[in-house]
N, C-alpha and C positions, 0 to 999 in steps of 0.2 A: 978742910973748911969748904963751904959753898959760897959762891958769889953770884948775886942775882942782879938783873938790870931789866926794868919793865920798859916798854914803849907802845906806842899806838894811841894814847890818849889824846883827845882833841874835842873841839866844840861840834856838836851835833844837834839835831832837832828831834823833838819828840816823835817816837815811832821809828827812828833810824835804827840801823845796825852798826856794830863796831866790833872789831876784834883786837884785844890787848895780847901782847907778847911778853914773856919772861924768858930771857936767855940766861942760862946757867953754866958757870964753869966750876971746876973743882972734882976731885975724885969721887966725892960722895952724892953727887946730884943725881945719878942714875938709880941710886938705891934710896933716895928721899922721897917721902911723901911730900906733896905740895899743896898749897892752899892760895887763894885769893882773899884779900881783906879790902875794906874801903872805909874811909873817914869822910862823911859829909861835913859841909862847913858848919862849925859850931857844935859838932857833936862827937860822940866817941867813936873809936875804931870798932867795925863789925866784921864778923865772918861772913863770907860770900859763898865760896865754893871749895871743896877739897877733892883730891885725887890720891889714890894710893901710889906707891912708888913705881908699880908696874903698869899703870893706867888702867887697870881692870876694875876699878870700883871708884864711884863718885859720890858725893854728898853736896846738898846745896841748902842755902837759907831759903825759908818759905817765900820771902819776898821776890825770889828770882827763879824759882822752880818753874820750868816751862819756857822760860825766856833766855836763860843763860846756859851755855855748855862749856865745861872745863875739860881739857886734853892735855896729855903729855907725850912728848915725843923723845924717848931716851936715845935713839940713834942720833939726833941733832942737838941734844941737850936743850930743848926747848919746851916751854909749858904756855897754854894758851887760855884765853877766855873769850868766847864768842858771845856776844850780847845782841840781843835783839828786842825789838817793841820797846825801845828806851823811854823811860819816864824822866820828867825833871827830879823825882825823888832819887834817881840813880846818881845825880850829880855828887861826885865825891874824887878824892885822891885815892887810887887804886894801888895796892901793895901786892906783891907775890912774896910768898914765904915758903921756907924749906924746914922739914923735919927730918933730920938724918938718923934718928934713933928707931930701932926696929920695933914693930908690935903694938904702936900707938894708934894707928887708923882706925875709926875716923876721928879720934881725938888727938890733936897734934901737940907736940912740944916744939914750938915754932922758934928755932934757934937763929935762923938767918933770914935776913929781909933785903929787899930792894929798896931802891930810893923813892919809889912812887911815881905815878903818871896821872895827870889831871884829866878826868872826863866831865864835861859840862854839857847837860842836856837842857836846851831851851824849849819853852813852851811855844 
């Protein structure tokens, strides 16, 4: 199994930058594709960014392209989302997820999830 814990969410102002972290444990973390999702208040959870198990390929939702960067550090069992030029529409609970099954990227079978971290962007 893979255990995931997000951190780094906080209240920021429009235009600010923020880095979210996802700490992973478990034997299969290093070989798992990873993703970031978010759920705005009153709305459905949506895909934000994904990265293959090795960190060699990335994919992004159109709404965050050019502003967000996903990365994975297999040596330290960490995954990150660097967010820039934040907008009020980015306000959401952000979740990290892991797909331990091979051959799915960029489409994930998201089996493991973190608890979420709140990001609030004020205008």
